[in-house]
Jmol script that loads the backbone (N, CA, C; Angstrom):
load data "model"
ATOM      1  N   MET A   1       0.851  -1.184   0.000  1.00  0.00           N
ATOM      2  CA  MET A   1       0.000   0.000   0.000  1.00  0.00           C
ATOM      3  C   MET A   1       0.890   1.238   0.000  1.00  0.00           C
ATOM      4  N   ILE A   2       0.566   2.185  -0.824  1.00  0.00           N
ATOM      5  CA  ILE A   2       1.322   3.434  -0.854  1.00  0.00           C
ATOM      6  C   ILE A   2       0.453   4.557  -0.323  1.00  0.00           C
ATOM      7  N   ASN A   3       1.084   5.620   0.072  1.00  0.00           N
ATOM      8  CA  ASN A   3       0.374   6.797   0.542  1.00  0.00           C
ATOM      9  C   ASN A   3       0.400   7.852  -0.555  1.00  0.00           C
ATOM     10  N   ILE A   4      -0.772   8.378  -0.868  1.00  0.00           N
ATOM     11  CA  ILE A   4      -0.882   9.441  -1.864  1.00  0.00           C
ATOM     12  C   ILE A   4      -1.336  10.688  -1.124  1.00  0.00           C
ATOM     13  N   PRO A   5      -0.506  11.718  -1.123  1.00  0.00           N
ATOM     14  CA  PRO A   5      -0.911  12.942  -0.428  1.00  0.00           C
ATOM     15  C   PRO A   5      -2.100  13.600  -1.125  1.00  0.00           C
ATOM     16  N   PHE A   6      -2.849  14.394  -0.381  1.00  0.00           N
ATOM     17  CA  PHE A   6      -3.991  15.113  -0.941  1.00  0.00           C
ATOM     18  C   PHE A   6      -3.526  15.937  -2.128  1.00  0.00           C
ATOM     19  N   GLN A   7      -4.245  15.819  -3.220  1.00  0.00           N
ATOM     20  CA  GLN A   7      -3.942  16.627  -4.403  1.00  0.00           C
ATOM     21  C   GLN A   7      -5.158  16.691  -5.303  1.00  0.00           C
ATOM     22  N   LYS A   8      -5.269  17.778  -6.008  1.00  0.00           N
ATOM     23  CA  LYS A   8      -6.336  17.899  -6.986  1.00  0.00           C
ATOM     24  C   LYS A   8      -5.765  17.547  -8.344  1.00  0.00           C
ATOM     25  N   ILE A   9      -6.658  17.122  -9.230  1.00  0.00           N
ATOM     26  CA  ILE A   9      -6.260  16.831 -10.604  1.00  0.00           C
ATOM     27  C   ILE A   9      -7.010  17.801 -11.503  1.00  0.00           C
ATOM     28  N   ASP A  10      -6.268  18.632 -12.197  1.00  0.00           N
ATOM     29  CA  ASP A  10      -6.840  19.545 -13.181  1.00  0.00           C
ATOM     30  C   ASP A  10      -6.732  18.855 -14.535  1.00  0.00           C
ATOM     31  N   TRP A  11      -7.816  18.184 -14.940  1.00  0.00           N
ATOM     32  CA  TRP A  11      -7.782  17.387 -16.162  1.00  0.00           C
ATOM     33  C   TRP A  11      -7.472  18.226 -17.390  1.00  0.00           C
ATOM     34  N   SER A  12      -7.746  19.523 -17.354  1.00  0.00           N
ATOM     35  CA  SER A  12      -7.457  20.370 -18.516  1.00  0.00           C
ATOM     36  C   SER A  12      -5.950  20.502 -18.755  1.00  0.00           C
ATOM     37  N   SER A  13      -5.137  20.165 -17.762  1.00  0.00           N
ATOM     38  CA  SER A  13      -3.688  20.262 -17.930  1.00  0.00           C
ATOM     39  C   SER A  13      -3.023  18.898 -18.144  1.00  0.00           C
ATOM     40  N   VAL A  14      -3.822  17.828 -18.225  1.00  0.00           N
ATOM     41  CA  VAL A  14      -3.269  16.485 -18.426  1.00  0.00           C
ATOM     42  C   VAL A  14      -3.304  16.155 -19.917  1.00  0.00           C
ATOM     43  N   GLU A  15      -2.164  15.786 -20.460  1.00  0.00           N
ATOM     44  CA  GLU A  15      -2.025  15.488 -21.886  1.00  0.00           C
ATOM     45  C   GLU A  15      -2.966  14.367 -22.319  1.00  0.00           C
ATOM     46  N   LYS A  16      -3.555  14.519 -23.510  1.00  0.00           N
ATOM     47  CA  LYS A  16      -4.387  13.477 -24.098  1.00  0.00           C
ATOM     48  C   LYS A  16      -3.534  12.627 -25.029  1.00  0.00           C
ATOM     49  N   THR A  17      -3.704  11.314 -24.930  1.00  0.00           N
ATOM     50  CA  THR A  17      -3.043  10.408 -25.862  1.00  0.00           C
ATOM     51  C   THR A  17      -4.118   9.709 -26.679  1.00  0.00           C
ATOM     52  N   GLU A  18      -3.804   9.436 -27.929  1.00  0.00           N
ATOM     53  CA  GLU A  18      -4.756   8.849 -28.863  1.00  0.00           C
ATOM     54  C   GLU A  18      -4.511   7.350 -28.969  1.00  0.00           C
ATOM     55  N   HIS A  19      -5.608   6.576 -28.945  1.00  0.00           N
ATOM     56  CA  HIS A  19      -5.534   5.120 -29.054  1.00  0.00           C
ATOM     57  C   HIS A  19      -6.559   4.682 -30.097  1.00  0.00           C
ATOM     58  N   ILE A  20      -6.062   4.141 -31.194  1.00  0.00           N
ATOM     59  CA  ILE A  20      -6.916   3.744 -32.298  1.00  0.00           C
ATOM     60  C   ILE A  20      -7.597   2.420 -31.959  1.00  0.00           C
ATOM     61  N   GLY A  21      -8.915   2.369 -32.144  1.00  0.00           N
ATOM     62  CA  GLY A  21      -9.669   1.145 -31.921  1.00  0.00           C
ATOM     63  C   GLY A  21      -9.778   0.344 -33.206  1.00  0.00           C
ATOM     64  N   GLU A  22     -10.508  -0.771 -33.136  1.00  0.00           N
ATOM     65  CA  GLU A  22     -10.811  -1.515 -34.354  1.00  0.00           C
ATOM     66  C   GLU A  22     -11.565  -0.582 -35.302  1.00  0.00           C
ATOM     67  N   THR A  23     -12.482   0.201 -34.729  1.00  0.00           N
ATOM     68  CA  THR A  23     -13.080   1.339 -35.421  1.00  0.00           C
ATOM     69  C   THR A  23     -13.085   2.492 -34.424  1.00  0.00           C
ATOM     70  N   GLY A  24     -12.979   3.693 -34.892  1.00  0.00           N
ATOM     71  CA  GLY A  24     -12.988   4.864 -34.020  1.00  0.00           C
ATOM     72  C   GLY A  24     -11.705   5.020 -33.225  1.00  0.00           C
ATOM     73  N   THR A  25     -11.743   5.978 -32.308  1.00  0.00           N
ATOM     74  CA  THR A  25     -10.556   6.355 -31.539  1.00  0.00           C
ATOM     75  C   THR A  25     -10.945   6.603 -30.088  1.00  0.00           C
ATOM     76  N   SER A  26     -10.016   6.291 -29.193  1.00  0.00           N
ATOM     77  CA  SER A  26     -10.197   6.690 -27.795  1.00  0.00           C
ATOM     78  C   SER A  26      -9.083   7.662 -27.430  1.00  0.00           C
ATOM     79  N   TYR A  27      -9.396   8.567 -26.516  1.00  0.00           N
ATOM     80  CA  TYR A  27      -8.437   9.559 -26.029  1.00  0.00           C
ATOM     81  C   TYR A  27      -8.337   9.399 -24.528  1.00  0.00           C
ATOM     82  N   TRP A  28      -7.116   9.238 -24.049  1.00  0.00           N
ATOM     83  CA  TRP A  28      -6.875   9.006 -22.622  1.00  0.00           C
ATOM     84  C   TRP A  28      -6.112  10.173 -22.027  1.00  0.00           C
ATOM     85  N   GLN A  29      -6.527  10.575 -20.841  1.00  0.00           N
ATOM     86  CA  GLN A  29      -5.728  11.453 -19.985  1.00  0.00           C
ATOM     87  C   GLN A  29      -5.437  10.616 -18.753  1.00  0.00           C
ATOM     88  N   THR A  30      -4.159  10.387 -18.471  1.00  0.00           N
ATOM     89  CA  THR A  30      -3.771   9.389 -17.471  1.00  0.00           C
ATOM     90  C   THR A  30      -2.948  10.002 -16.354  1.00  0.00           C
ATOM     91  N   ILE A  31      -3.333   9.665 -15.127  1.00  0.00           N
ATOM     92  CA  ILE A  31      -2.543   9.974 -13.932  1.00  0.00           C
ATOM     93  C   ILE A  31      -2.099   8.633 -13.369  1.00  0.00           C
ATOM     94  N   GLN A  32      -0.801   8.463 -13.178  1.00  0.00           N
ATOM     95  CA  GLN A  32      -0.256   7.180 -12.723  1.00  0.00           C
ATOM     96  C   GLN A  32       0.425   7.345 -11.375  1.00  0.00           C
ATOM     97  N   PHE A  33       0.015   6.526 -10.431  1.00  0.00           N
ATOM     98  CA  PHE A  33       0.684   6.396  -9.139  1.00  0.00           C
ATOM     99  C   PHE A  33       1.183   4.959  -9.038  1.00  0.00           C
ATOM    100  N   GLU A  34       2.010   4.664  -8.076  1.00  0.00           N
ATOM    101  CA  GLU A  34       2.445   3.289  -7.880  1.00  0.00           C
ATOM    102  C   GLU A  34       1.227   2.428  -7.552  1.00  0.00           C
ATOM    103  N   GLY A  35       0.923   1.468  -8.429  1.00  0.00           N
ATOM    104  CA  GLY A  35      -0.176   0.546  -8.198  1.00  0.00           C
ATOM    105  C   GLY A  35      -1.567   1.113  -8.424  1.00  0.00           C
ATOM    106  N   LEU A  36      -1.674   2.326  -8.994  1.00  0.00           N
ATOM    107  CA  LEU A  36      -2.970   2.953  -9.214  1.00  0.00           C
ATOM    108  C   LEU A  36      -2.921   3.818 -10.466  1.00  0.00           C
ATOM    109  N   ARG A  37      -3.909   3.628 -11.344  1.00  0.00           N
ATOM    110  CA  ARG A  37      -4.009   4.445 -12.551  1.00  0.00           C
ATOM    111  C   ARG A  37      -5.410   5.045 -12.592  1.00  0.00           C
ATOM    112  N   ILE A  38      -5.480   6.354 -12.865  1.00  0.00           N
ATOM    113  CA  ILE A  38      -6.745   7.064 -12.991  1.00  0.00           C
ATOM    114  C   ILE A  38      -6.757   7.686 -14.380  1.00  0.00           C
ATOM    115  N   ARG A  39      -7.846   7.429 -15.122  1.00  0.00           N
ATOM    116  CA  ARG A  39      -7.913   7.938 -16.489  1.00  0.00           C
ATOM    117  C   ARG A  39      -9.253   8.608 -16.760  1.00  0.00           C
ATOM    118  N   MET A  40      -9.199   9.691 -17.491  1.00  0.00           N
ATOM    119  CA  MET A  40     -10.362  10.290 -18.117  1.00  0.00           C
ATOM    120  C   MET A  40     -10.283   9.801 -19.567  1.00  0.00           C
ATOM    121  N   VAL A  41     -11.314   9.093 -20.028  1.00  0.00           N
ATOM    122  CA  VAL A  41     -11.278   8.455 -21.341  1.00  0.00           C
ATOM    123  C   VAL A  41     -12.498   8.876 -22.144  1.00  0.00           C
ATOM    124  N   GLU A  42     -12.261   9.235 -23.400  1.00  0.00           N
ATOM    125  CA  GLU A  42     -13.348   9.560 -24.318  1.00  0.00           C
ATOM    126  C   GLU A  42     -13.272   8.619 -25.511  1.00  0.00           C
ATOM    127  N   TYR A  43     -14.417   8.035 -25.869  1.00  0.00           N
ATOM    128  CA  TYR A  43     -14.520   7.225 -27.071  1.00  0.00           C
ATOM    129  C   TYR A  43     -15.246   8.033 -28.130  1.00  0.00           C
ATOM    130  N   SER A  44     -14.740   7.993 -29.341  1.00  0.00           N
ATOM    131  CA  SER A  44     -15.388   8.692 -30.454  1.00  0.00           C
ATOM    132  C   SER A  44     -16.662   7.964 -30.866  1.00  0.00           C
ATOM    133  N   LYS A  45     -17.445   8.609 -31.702  1.00  0.00           N
ATOM    134  CA  LYS A  45     -18.589   7.937 -32.309  1.00  0.00           C
ATOM    135  C   LYS A  45     -18.065   6.730 -33.084  1.00  0.00           C
ATOM    136  N   GLY A  46     -18.788   5.628 -33.009  1.00  0.00           N
ATOM    137  CA  GLY A  46     -18.403   4.439 -33.764  1.00  0.00           C
ATOM    138  C   GLY A  46     -17.202   3.701 -33.211  1.00  0.00           C
ATOM    139  N   TYR A  47     -16.883   3.903 -31.932  1.00  0.00           N
ATOM    140  CA  TYR A  47     -15.704   3.254 -31.349  1.00  0.00           C
ATOM    141  C   TYR A  47     -15.973   1.783 -31.029  1.00  0.00           C
ATOM    142  N   LEU A  48     -15.015   0.935 -31.388  1.00  0.00           N
ATOM    143  CA  LEU A  48     -14.984  -0.464 -30.989  1.00  0.00           C
ATOM    144  C   LEU A  48     -13.555  -0.774 -30.575  1.00  0.00           C
ATOM    145  N   ALA A  49     -13.378  -1.234 -29.344  1.00  0.00           N
ATOM    146  CA  ALA A  49     -12.037  -1.556 -28.845  1.00  0.00           C
ATOM    147  C   ALA A  49     -11.371  -2.591 -29.755  1.00  0.00           C
ATOM    148  N   ASP A  50     -10.051  -2.500 -29.855  1.00  0.00           N
ATOM    149  CA  ASP A  50      -9.307  -3.403 -30.727  1.00  0.00           C
ATOM    150  C   ASP A  50      -8.833  -4.664 -30.010  1.00  0.00           C
ATOM    151  N   HIS A  51      -9.302  -4.899 -28.767  1.00  0.00           N
ATOM    152  CA  HIS A  51      -8.875  -6.074 -28.015  1.00  0.00           C
ATOM    153  C   HIS A  51      -9.906  -6.426 -26.940  1.00  0.00           C
ATOM    154  N   TRP A  52      -9.839  -7.650 -26.463  1.00  0.00           N
ATOM    155  CA  TRP A  52     -10.620  -8.087 -25.313  1.00  0.00           C
ATOM    156  C   TRP A  52      -9.750  -7.852 -24.089  1.00  0.00           C
ATOM    157  N   CYS A  53     -10.266  -7.149 -23.113  1.00  0.00           N
ATOM    158  CA  CYS A  53      -9.504  -6.779 -21.920  1.00  0.00           C
ATOM    159  C   CYS A  53      -9.853  -7.714 -20.767  1.00  0.00           C
ATOM    160  N   GLU A  54      -8.846  -8.107 -20.001  1.00  0.00           N
ATOM    161  CA  GLU A  54      -9.057  -8.950 -18.821  1.00  0.00           C
ATOM    162  C   GLU A  54      -8.694  -8.226 -17.530  1.00  0.00           C
ATOM    163  N   LYS A  55      -8.300  -6.955 -17.653  1.00  0.00           N
ATOM    164  CA  LYS A  55      -7.944  -6.176 -16.457  1.00  0.00           C
ATOM    165  C   LYS A  55      -9.185  -5.765 -15.685  1.00  0.00           C
ATOM    166  N   GLY A  56      -8.992  -5.583 -14.405  1.00  0.00           N
ATOM    167  CA  GLY A  56     -10.059  -5.069 -13.570  1.00  0.00           C
ATOM    168  C   GLY A  56     -10.139  -3.557 -13.684  1.00  0.00           C
ATOM    169  N   HIS A  57     -11.340  -3.025 -13.535  1.00  0.00           N
ATOM    170  CA  HIS A  57     -11.561  -1.580 -13.623  1.00  0.00           C
ATOM    171  C   HIS A  57     -12.734  -1.176 -12.738  1.00  0.00           C
ATOM    172  N   ILE A  58     -12.743   0.068 -12.376  1.00  0.00           N
ATOM    173  CA  ILE A  58     -13.945   0.757 -11.955  1.00  0.00           C
ATOM    174  C   ILE A  58     -14.188   1.778 -13.054  1.00  0.00           C
ATOM    175  N   VAL A  59     -15.338   1.679 -13.721  1.00  0.00           N
ATOM    176  CA  VAL A  59     -15.638   2.546 -14.863  1.00  0.00           C
ATOM    177  C   VAL A  59     -16.914   3.313 -14.536  1.00  0.00           C
ATOM    178  N   HIS A  60     -16.801   4.647 -14.542  1.00  0.00           N
ATOM    179  CA  HIS A  60     -17.957   5.504 -14.275  1.00  0.00           C
ATOM    180  C   HIS A  60     -18.237   6.341 -15.512  1.00  0.00           C
ATOM    181  N   CYS A  61     -19.477   6.294 -15.983  1.00  0.00           N
ATOM    182  CA  CYS A  61     -19.877   7.015 -17.186  1.00  0.00           C
ATOM    183  C   CYS A  61     -20.262   8.450 -16.827  1.00  0.00           C
ATOM    184  N   LEU A  62     -19.516   9.403 -17.371  1.00  0.00           N
ATOM    185  CA  LEU A  62     -19.740  10.825 -17.097  1.00  0.00           C
ATOM    186  C   LEU A  62     -20.689  11.478 -18.089  1.00  0.00           C
ATOM    187  N   GLU A  63     -20.588  11.072 -19.354  1.00  0.00           N
ATOM    188  CA  GLU A  63     -21.420  11.641 -20.426  1.00  0.00           C
ATOM    189  C   GLU A  63     -21.660  10.567 -21.468  1.00  0.00           C
ATOM    190  N   GLY A  64     -22.862  10.562 -22.043  1.00  0.00           N
ATOM    191  CA  GLY A  64     -23.168   9.629 -23.120  1.00  0.00           C
ATOM    192  C   GLY A  64     -23.479   8.235 -22.605  1.00  0.00           C
ATOM    193  N   SER A  65     -23.250   7.244 -23.465  1.00  0.00           N
ATOM    194  CA  SER A  65     -23.471   5.850 -23.096  1.00  0.00           C
ATOM    195  C   SER A  65     -22.573   4.965 -23.946  1.00  0.00           C
ATOM    196  N   PHE A  66     -22.400   3.735 -23.481  1.00  0.00           N
ATOM    197  CA  PHE A  66     -21.613   2.757 -24.227  1.00  0.00           C
ATOM    198  C   PHE A  66     -22.035   1.362 -23.809  1.00  0.00           C
ATOM    199  N   VAL A  67     -21.576   0.386 -24.574  1.00  0.00           N
ATOM    200  CA  VAL A  67     -21.847  -1.014 -24.293  1.00  0.00           C
ATOM    201  C   VAL A  67     -20.538  -1.678 -23.914  1.00  0.00           C
ATOM    202  N   SER A  68     -20.563  -2.414 -22.823  1.00  0.00           N
ATOM    203  CA  SER A  68     -19.440  -3.271 -22.466  1.00  0.00           C
ATOM    204  C   SER A  68     -19.834  -4.679 -22.891  1.00  0.00           C
ATOM    205  N   GLU A  69     -19.192  -5.160 -23.952  1.00  0.00           N
ATOM    206  CA  GLU A  69     -19.462  -6.511 -24.448  1.00  0.00           C
ATOM    207  C   GLU A  69     -18.592  -7.490 -23.679  1.00  0.00           C
ATOM    208  N   LEU A  70     -19.190  -8.549 -23.182  1.00  0.00           N
ATOM    209  CA  LEU A  70     -18.427  -9.619 -22.552  1.00  0.00           C
ATOM    210  C   LEU A  70     -18.209 -10.714 -23.586  1.00  0.00           C
ATOM    211  N   LYS A  71     -17.067 -11.391 -23.486  1.00  0.00           N
ATOM    212  CA  LYS A  71     -16.721 -12.405 -24.476  1.00  0.00           C
ATOM    213  C   LYS A  71     -17.747 -13.544 -24.505  1.00  0.00           C
ATOM    214  N   ASN A  72     -18.490 -13.723 -23.403  1.00  0.00           N
ATOM    215  CA  ASN A  72     -19.510 -14.768 -23.353  1.00  0.00           C
ATOM    216  C   ASN A  72     -20.795 -14.363 -24.082  1.00  0.00           C
ATOM    217  N   GLY A  73     -20.799 -13.164 -24.702  1.00  0.00           N
ATOM    218  CA  GLY A  73     -21.938 -12.711 -25.483  1.00  0.00           C
ATOM    219  C   GLY A  73     -22.849 -11.724 -24.769  1.00  0.00           C
ATOM    220  N   LYS A  74     -22.715 -11.594 -23.473  1.00  0.00           N
ATOM    221  CA  LYS A  74     -23.549 -10.661 -22.715  1.00  0.00           C
ATOM    222  C   LYS A  74     -23.138  -9.225 -23.045  1.00  0.00           C
ATOM    223  N   LYS A  75     -24.127  -8.328 -23.097  1.00  0.00           N
ATOM    224  CA  LYS A  75     -23.872  -6.914 -23.362  1.00  0.00           C
ATOM    225  C   LYS A  75     -24.457  -6.089 -22.236  1.00  0.00           C
ATOM    226  N   ILE A  76     -23.635  -5.225 -21.652  1.00  0.00           N
ATOM    227  CA  ILE A  76     -24.028  -4.368 -20.546  1.00  0.00           C
ATOM    228  C   ILE A  76     -24.020  -2.927 -21.042  1.00  0.00           C
ATOM    229  N   ILE A  77     -25.149  -2.239 -20.929  1.00  0.00           N
ATOM    230  CA  ILE A  77     -25.233  -0.840 -21.344  1.00  0.00           C
ATOM    231  C   ILE A  77     -25.035   0.050 -20.127  1.00  0.00           C
ATOM    232  N   LEU A  78     -24.106   0.974 -20.228  1.00  0.00           N
ATOM    233  CA  LEU A  78     -23.901   1.967 -19.184  1.00  0.00           C
ATOM    234  C   LEU A  78     -24.155   3.345 -19.768  1.00  0.00           C
ATOM    235  N   SER A  79     -24.895   4.154 -19.042  1.00  0.00           N
ATOM    236  CA  SER A  79     -25.153   5.523 -19.452  1.00  0.00           C
ATOM    237  C   SER A  79     -24.760   6.460 -18.321  1.00  0.00           C
ATOM    238  N   LYS A  80     -24.866   7.745 -18.586  1.00  0.00           N
ATOM    239  CA  LYS A  80     -24.440   8.778 -17.648  1.00  0.00           C
ATOM    240  C   LYS A  80     -24.915   8.463 -16.229  1.00  0.00           C
ATOM    241  N   GLY A  81     -23.959   8.503 -15.289  1.00  0.00           N
ATOM    242  CA  GLY A  81     -24.254   8.268 -13.884  1.00  0.00           C
ATOM    243  C   GLY A  81     -24.130   6.823 -13.447  1.00  0.00           C
ATOM    244  N   MET A  82     -23.885   5.897 -14.395  1.00  0.00           N
ATOM    245  CA  MET A  82     -23.769   4.477 -14.056  1.00  0.00           C
ATOM    246  C   MET A  82     -22.302   4.073 -13.958  1.00  0.00           C
ATOM    247  N   THR A  83     -22.041   3.011 -13.175  1.00  0.00           N
ATOM    248  CA  THR A  83     -20.688   2.530 -12.912  1.00  0.00           C
ATOM    249  C   THR A  83     -20.667   1.006 -12.997  1.00  0.00           C
ATOM    250  N   TYR A  84     -19.550   0.464 -13.483  1.00  0.00           N
ATOM    251  CA  TYR A  84     -19.339  -0.974 -13.296  1.00  0.00           C
ATOM    252  C   TYR A  84     -17.987  -1.193 -12.653  1.00  0.00           C
ATOM    253  N   VAL A  85     -17.858  -2.340 -11.988  1.00  0.00           N
ATOM    254  CA  VAL A  85     -16.599  -2.718 -11.354  1.00  0.00           C
ATOM    255  C   VAL A  85     -16.371  -4.204 -11.601  1.00  0.00           C
ATOM    256  N   VAL A  86     -15.115  -4.571 -11.878  1.00  0.00           N
ATOM    257  CA  VAL A  86     -14.740  -5.965 -12.070  1.00  0.00           C
ATOM    258  C   VAL A  86     -13.262  -6.114 -11.701  1.00  0.00           C
ATOM    259  N   SER A  87     -12.908  -7.238 -11.104  1.00  0.00           N
ATOM    260  CA  SER A  87     -11.510  -7.529 -10.770  1.00  0.00           C
ATOM    261  C   SER A  87     -10.801  -8.135 -11.975  1.00  0.00           C
ATOM    262  N   ASP A  88      -9.469  -8.125 -11.922  1.00  0.00           N
ATOM    263  CA  ASP A  88      -8.652  -8.729 -12.974  1.00  0.00           C
ATOM    264  C   ASP A  88      -9.079 -10.176 -13.208  1.00  0.00           C
ATOM    265  N   HIS A  89      -9.051 -10.597 -14.451  1.00  0.00           N
ATOM    266  CA  HIS A  89      -9.239 -11.990 -14.878  1.00  0.00           C
ATOM    267  C   HIS A  89     -10.629 -12.560 -14.607  1.00  0.00           C
ATOM    268  N   LEU A  90     -11.627 -11.722 -14.269  1.00  0.00           N
ATOM    269  CA  LEU A  90     -12.964 -12.255 -14.013  1.00  0.00           C
ATOM    270  C   LEU A  90     -13.908 -12.056 -15.191  1.00  0.00           C
ATOM    271  N   SER A  91     -13.456 -11.361 -16.227  1.00  0.00           N
ATOM    272  CA  SER A  91     -14.234 -11.261 -17.459  1.00  0.00           C
ATOM    273  C   SER A  91     -13.317 -10.819 -18.581  1.00  0.00           C
ATOM    274  N   SER A  92     -13.692 -11.207 -19.786  1.00  0.00           N
ATOM    275  CA  SER A  92     -13.084 -10.631 -20.989  1.00  0.00           C
ATOM    276  C   SER A  92     -14.119  -9.665 -21.521  1.00  0.00           C
ATOM    277  N   HIS A  93     -13.739  -8.406 -21.650  1.00  0.00           N
ATOM    278  CA  HIS A  93     -14.700  -7.383 -22.044  1.00  0.00           C
ATOM    279  C   HIS A  93     -14.058  -6.405 -23.016  1.00  0.00           C
ATOM    280  N   ARG A  94     -14.910  -5.744 -23.794  1.00  0.00           N
ATOM    281  CA  ARG A  94     -14.449  -4.680 -24.675  1.00  0.00           C
ATOM    282  C   ARG A  94     -15.562  -3.654 -24.789  1.00  0.00           C
ATOM    283  N   SER A  95     -15.173  -2.428 -25.100  1.00  0.00           N
ATOM    284  CA  SER A  95     -16.120  -1.319 -25.150  1.00  0.00           C
ATOM    285  C   SER A  95     -16.529  -1.003 -26.574  1.00  0.00           C
ATOM    286  N   VAL A  96     -17.809  -0.611 -26.699  1.00  0.00           N
ATOM    287  CA  VAL A  96     -18.387  -0.192 -27.972  1.00  0.00           C
ATOM    288  C   VAL A  96     -19.179   1.079 -27.691  1.00  0.00           C
ATOM    289  N   SER A  97     -18.968   2.100 -28.505  1.00  0.00           N
ATOM    290  CA  SER A  97     -19.735   3.333 -28.328  1.00  0.00           C
ATOM    291  C   SER A  97     -20.247   3.815 -29.677  1.00  0.00           C
ATOM    292  N   GLU A  98     -21.557   3.824 -29.806  1.00  0.00           N
ATOM    293  CA  GLU A  98     -22.174   4.254 -31.062  1.00  0.00           C
ATOM    294  C   GLU A  98     -22.055   5.766 -31.246  1.00  0.00           C
ATOM    295  N   ASN A  99     -22.312   6.532 -30.182  1.00  0.00           N
ATOM    296  CA  ASN A  99     -22.376   7.992 -30.302  1.00  0.00           C
ATOM    297  C   ASN A  99     -21.310   8.748 -29.522  1.00  0.00           C
ATOM    298  N   GLY A 100     -20.335   8.051 -28.954  1.00  0.00           N
ATOM    299  CA  GLY A 100     -19.297   8.687 -28.155  1.00  0.00           C
ATOM    300  C   GLY A 100     -19.674   8.692 -26.682  1.00  0.00           C
ATOM    301  N   VAL A 101     -18.659   8.726 -25.828  1.00  0.00           N
ATOM    302  CA  VAL A 101     -18.880   8.659 -24.387  1.00  0.00           C
ATOM    303  C   VAL A 101     -17.658   9.222 -23.672  1.00  0.00           C
ATOM    304  N   LYS A 102     -17.859   9.704 -22.446  1.00  0.00           N
ATOM    305  CA  LYS A 102     -16.764  10.171 -21.596  1.00  0.00           C
ATOM    306  C   LYS A 102     -16.823   9.391 -20.293  1.00  0.00           C
ATOM    307  N   LEU A 103     -15.692   8.793 -19.905  1.00  0.00           N
ATOM    308  CA  LEU A 103     -15.626   7.895 -18.758  1.00  0.00           C
ATOM    309  C   LEU A 103     -14.515   8.306 -17.802  1.00  0.00           C
ATOM    310  N   LEU A 104     -14.697   7.979 -16.533  1.00  0.00           N
ATOM    311  CA  LEU A 104     -13.626   8.022 -15.538  1.00  0.00           C
ATOM    312  C   LEU A 104     -13.326   6.572 -15.203  1.00  0.00           C
ATOM    313  N   ILE A 105     -12.077   6.160 -15.413  1.00  0.00           N
ATOM    314  CA  ILE A 105     -11.691   4.764 -15.208  1.00  0.00           C
ATOM    315  C   ILE A 105     -10.563   4.703 -14.180  1.00  0.00           C
ATOM    316  N   VAL A 106     -10.748   3.855 -13.175  1.00  0.00           N
ATOM    317  CA  VAL A 106      -9.745   3.649 -12.126  1.00  0.00           C
ATOM    318  C   VAL A 106      -9.378   2.174 -12.131  1.00  0.00           C
ATOM    319  N   ASP A 107      -8.089   1.886 -12.152  1.00  0.00           N
ATOM    320  CA  ASP A 107      -7.649   0.504 -12.024  1.00  0.00           C
ATOM    321  C   ASP A 107      -6.320   0.464 -11.290  1.00  0.00           C
ATOM    322  N   GLY A 108      -5.969  -0.719 -10.847  1.00  0.00           N
ATOM    323  CA  GLY A 108      -4.712  -0.843 -10.120  1.00  0.00           C
ATOM    324  C   GLY A 108      -4.626  -2.145  -9.352  1.00  0.00           C
ATOM    325  N   ASP A 109      -3.600  -2.219  -8.526  1.00  0.00           N
ATOM    326  CA  ASP A 109      -3.279  -3.437  -7.799  1.00  0.00           C
ATOM    327  C   ASP A 109      -4.420  -3.923  -6.907  1.00  0.00           C
ATOM    328  N   PHE A 110      -5.266  -3.020  -6.427  1.00  0.00           N
ATOM    329  CA  PHE A 110      -6.350  -3.413  -5.522  1.00  0.00           C
ATOM    330  C   PHE A 110      -7.399  -4.278  -6.226  1.00  0.00           C
ATOM    331  N   LEU A 111      -7.359  -4.358  -7.552  1.00  0.00           N
ATOM    332  CA  LEU A 111      -8.313  -5.169  -8.304  1.00  0.00           C
ATOM    333  C   LEU A 111      -7.699  -6.481  -8.801  1.00  0.00           C
ATOM    334  N   LYS A 112      -6.486  -6.779  -8.360  1.00  0.00           N
ATOM    335  CA  LYS A 112      -5.825  -8.002  -8.810  1.00  0.00           C
ATOM    336  C   LYS A 112      -6.506  -9.224  -8.229  1.00  0.00           C
ATOM    337  N   SER A 113      -6.629 -10.257  -9.053  1.00  0.00           N
ATOM    338  CA  SER A 113      -7.080 -11.571  -8.623  1.00  0.00           C
ATOM    339  C   SER A 113      -6.326 -12.582  -9.472  1.00  0.00           C
ATOM    340  N   PRO A 114      -6.258 -13.819  -9.022  1.00  0.00           N
ATOM    341  CA  PRO A 114      -5.540 -14.816  -9.829  1.00  0.00           C
ATOM    342  C   PRO A 114      -6.265 -15.069 -11.142  1.00  0.00           C
ATOM    343  N   PRO A 115      -5.541 -15.483 -12.185  1.00  0.00           N
ATOM    344  CA  PRO A 115      -6.198 -15.815 -13.454  1.00  0.00           C
ATOM    345  C   PRO A 115      -7.314 -16.826 -13.233  1.00  0.00           C
ATOM    346  N   ALA A 116      -8.418 -16.688 -13.984  1.00  0.00           N
ATOM    347  CA  ALA A 116      -9.605 -17.524 -13.806  1.00  0.00           C
ATOM    348  C   ALA A 116      -9.331 -19.007 -14.053  1.00  0.00           C
ATOM    349  N   ASP A 117      -8.333 -19.325 -14.884  1.00  0.00           N
ATOM    350  CA  ASP A 117      -8.069 -20.733 -15.219  1.00  0.00           C
ATOM    351  C   ASP A 117      -7.143 -21.417 -14.219  1.00  0.00           C
ATOM    352  N   LYS A 118      -6.806 -20.737 -13.126  1.00  0.00           N
ATOM    353  CA  LYS A 118      -5.898 -21.359 -12.137  1.00  0.00           C
ATOM    354  C   LYS A 118      -6.646 -21.757 -10.905  1.00  0.00           C
TER     355      LYS A 118
END
end "model"
wireframe off; spacefill off
backbone 0.3
color backbone group
């Protein structure tokens, strides 16, 4: 466990990085601490992630809506004000956004779990 002193994050001063999806683009603003990552993420219209993710996240929808597709075929719709949480290795998921969305995503060591096949 690490100690993080009180601090504010002015997202307007955090650099945006571009990540190309299978279709569309995502833009990340990332704050990294030891064992903790906090991101402001925007998906463009028509975004489809280019991979299935197995990492754990806390994902809070700030604006718009998106679908979290699970590899087992289930689709979860999240819209403004909704949150999902999952630990590492407990689902394979990817994001799809028809009209664009803005998310706050938190992940890190506190969401670690052993791989599901062990």
